[in-house]
N, C-alpha and C positions, 0 to 999 in steps of 0.2 A: 835280728835280736840275739840268737845263739852265738853268732860270730862276735858281736859286740861284747857279749857277756864273757866269752872266753878270753878275748884279746884285750878288753878294756877300752876299746876305741871304735868309733863308727868307721874310721878310715879303712880298716881292714875289710869291711864289707865291700867297699869300692875296689880295693885291691883284688879281692876274690872275683868280682865281676870283670875286672880287667884281665885277670888270668884266664877266665872262661872265654873272653873275647879273643885273646891271643890264641888259645887252643882252637877256637872256631876258625880263625884265619889260617892257621897252619893246616887244619883239616881241609879247607877249601883249596888251598894251594896244592896240597897233595893230590886232591881229586883232579884238579886242572892238569897237573903234570902227568898223572896216569892216563887221562883221556888223550893227551897229546901223544903219548907213547903208543897207545892202542890204535889211534887213528892217524898215525904218522903219514900214511899214504892215503890220500883222498883223491878220488877221481876228479878230473877237471870239471865235469858237469856238476858234480856235487859241490865243488868249491864255488862255482859261479852261483849256484842256487843259494848257498850260505851267504854270499855277498849281497845278493838281492834282498835277503831277509833283513839286512841291516838298514835298508832304506825305508824310512817311514813315509807312508802315504796317507794324508788326512782323509782321503775318500774311504779308507777302511772303516772309519767311525760311522759312516752312513750305511754300511752293509752288515754291520754286526747285528745279529738277530735281536728281536725285542726281548726275548727271554733272558738274554745276557744282561740287558739294562735293568731288568727286574732283580736279578741276582746282585748286581752292583748296588742298587738302591737298598736291598736287604742288608748287604754287607755294611753299608754306611750306618744303618740303625743298630744292628746287632753288635758289630765289632766296636762301635763307639760306646755302647753301654757296657760291654764286657771290659774293655780296656780302661775306661774312666772309672768304673767301679773298683777295679783292682788297685787303683791308686788311693782309694779312701776306705776300703773295707776294714782295714785294721783299726783305724780310729773309730769307725762306726760301731764295730763290735765292742771296742773298749768303752765307749760312751753308753751304749744301750744296755750292755750286760754288766757294766761296772767292773771290768776286768783289768788286770795289770797289763803293761805293755807286752811282756813276754807271753802271757797266756793268750792275749788277743792276737799276737803275731802267729802263734801256733795254730789257732783256730782259723785265721784267715788264709794260712798256707794250704788248707784243704782245697781251696779254689783251683790249685794247680795239680792236684792229685790225679784226677781222672784224665786230663789231657796227657799226662806222662804215661799212665798205665794203658789207656784205651787207644790213643792215636795210632800206635803202630799196627793195631789190628782192625781199626775202623775202615781203613781203605779196602782191606781184603773182604770184610763183611759187606760193605756196600757193593763191591763187585759181585759177590756171591749171591746176595739177596736183593740188591737194587734198593728202590724206595728212597732215593735221595731227597725228593721234595717232601715226603712224609717225615723223614729224619729232621729236616729243617723246621717243620711244624712242631715236632716234639721238642726240638731245641728251644724254640720261642716259648712254648708252654712251660718248660722247665725254668726258663729265665724269669717269667712273670711270677711263678710260684716262689722261686728263691727270693725275689725282690720283696714280695709280700711277707714272707716269713721273717726276713731280716729287718724290714723297715717298719712293719706294723704289728708284729706279734712279739711276744717274749717267751718263746718256747724255752724249755729248760737248758738248751744249748744252741749256740749259733752254728754248730757243725752241720746240722740238718740243712739249714738254708744254704750254707756254703757248698755242701755236697750237691744239692740241686743245681746251684750255679756252675759248679765244676762239670757236671754232666752236660749242661747246656753248652758250655764253652767247648768241650771236646767234640760233641756231636755237630755243632753248627760250623765250626771252622773247617773240619774235614769235608763235610757234605757240600758246603758252598764252593770251596776251592776245587774239589774234584768234579763238580758239576760243570765248571767252566772248561775244564780239560776235555770233557766228552762232548761239549756243544760247539766248540770253536775249532776249526781246522788248525793243524800244527803250524802252518805258515803264519798264522795270526795270533798265536798264543802269547808271544812277547808283548804285543800291543794290548791284548785283552787283559793280561795280568797286570800290566803297568797301570792301566786305567783303574782296575780293581783296587790296587794298592793305594794309588793316589787318592781315590775317592774315600777309602778307609781313613786316610790321614786327614782329609778335610773334615770328615765327621768327628774324628777323635779330637781335633783341635777345638771345634765348636762345642763339643760336649764337655770337655774339660773346663772351658771358660764358663759355660752356662751353669755347670754344677757348682763352680766356685761362687758365682754371683748369687745363686739360689741359697747357698749356705750362708753367705753374708746377709741376705735379706731375712733369713731365718735365725739370725743371731747365733751362728755357729752350730745349729742343730741340722739334722739331716732329713726332716720330714718332707720339706719341699723338694729336695733332691730325689728322694725315693718316689715321690709322686711323679716327678718328671721321668724317672726310669720306668715306672708302671705304664705311663702313657706311651713311651717309646716301645715297650714290650708289646702292648696292644697293637701298635702300628706294625710291629714285626710279625705278629700272628696274622694280621690281615694280609700283609705282603706275601707271607709264605703260603697262605691258602690261595691267593691269586696265582702264585707261581705254580702251584699244583695243577690248577685248572688250565693255565696257559700251556704247561708241559703236556698235559693230557690231550688238549684239543688242537693245539697249534703244532706241536712237535711229536705227535704220535706217542707220547708218554716215554720218550727216550731216556729222560732223566731217571725214571723209575725202573728201567729194564735191568735185568741181570747181565753179567758180562757176556755170556754166550748169546743171549737174545739181542743185545746191542750189536755184537759182532755180525750176526746174521742180518740185522736191519741195515747196517751200514754197507754190507756187501751188495744189497739190493738198492740202497739209497745212499750213494757216497756222500760223505760229509763235505759240504761246500757252502760258501756264503752266497746268497741270492742277491744279485745287484739290483733286482727290481724292488727290493725292500727299502731302497734308499729313501724314497719319498716318505714312507711310513716312519722311518727312523728319525726323520726331521722332528716329528712330534715327540718321540721318546727322548731324544737328546735335548730338545728345547725344555721339556718338563724337568729333565734331570738337572740342567744348568740353572733354571729358574729356582728350583727347590733349594739347591745348595747355595746359590747366590743370595737368596732371601734369608737363609739361615745365617750366613756369615754377616749380612747387613744387620740383622736383628741383634746379633751378638755385639757388633761394633757399636751401634747406637745405644744399646742398653748399658754398655760399659762406660760411656762418656760421662764426664762429670765436670763441674766448674773447677774442682780441685784437681790439678794435674797429678798430684801424688796419689790421690784416691783413684783417679782414672787408670793409672798404671797398675795400681794394686788390683783393680777390678778386672783388668784385661789380661794380666799375666798371672797364672797360678803361682802362689808363693808357698814356701815350705818352711816351717818353723820347728826346730828340734826334731827333724825327721818326720813330722806330721803335717798333713795338708792344712794350711791356714790361709786360704785365698782371701785377699783383701786386707791382710794385716801387715803392718810394717815390721820388717825384721830388725 
């Protein structure tokens, strides 16, 4: 909104995003170039090891630990709520608090404040004090508080609810991602993070569609959408509590260890994947696939309609004048 107000056109907001993308690309290219210069001479054994990492083996999926699949399942729920809510929070604030577009945009931008300020330090704090699983529980609790404040109360300002949401976003993203890095051996990190990200995209796609359908059913209001987010937040709390007990009882509490404690632990118990867990992981992978498959099927069938135009509008989120308007023709 500020960019549009200064320039007089929405297109400059997209140009600004394009410039940021170009800057990010140049930064990544610079990083790659510097890494090539630094590691110009690589030993033959190290080169062969790097080439072996490029080969994907489906059997890896069967030996990834159960706690990893719990984190992935948690990511589907939490990240889907976070990201889908970020696409509609401005309109929600505008409608519920009867604010102008500009003020609603300023209030909704609070959601990105704490990730910007806290994320650079959270990794250090988690290494220093540990308690990653407890951090995820706190993140889920802050999420449900923010959803309840924004969706079912009219406190004097939406900033309070957005601040709680922002704290949840910053705590949860750092804690979940770094948990994978300390639970999975370096040789399998690429595969683990790939599954983690693709699962997040599956959840985000389904949540965007479901949120749009619920908004249509509620005649443009957000009551049903916020109830859906509350249910998802409750599920996230249950999963995080389960993760805490699994980490404590199955993984010797390694997720909650401090950096020095974890280092001593892995010196005595080297980090490796246990191939004997393959049979057990059949159960976790099957549950994971069935859960996500059923979610996408429910979205697909609930979106169908005898009217093909209405079906397309229900299945694909639409945007009208920069505001989410799922199910409405442009």
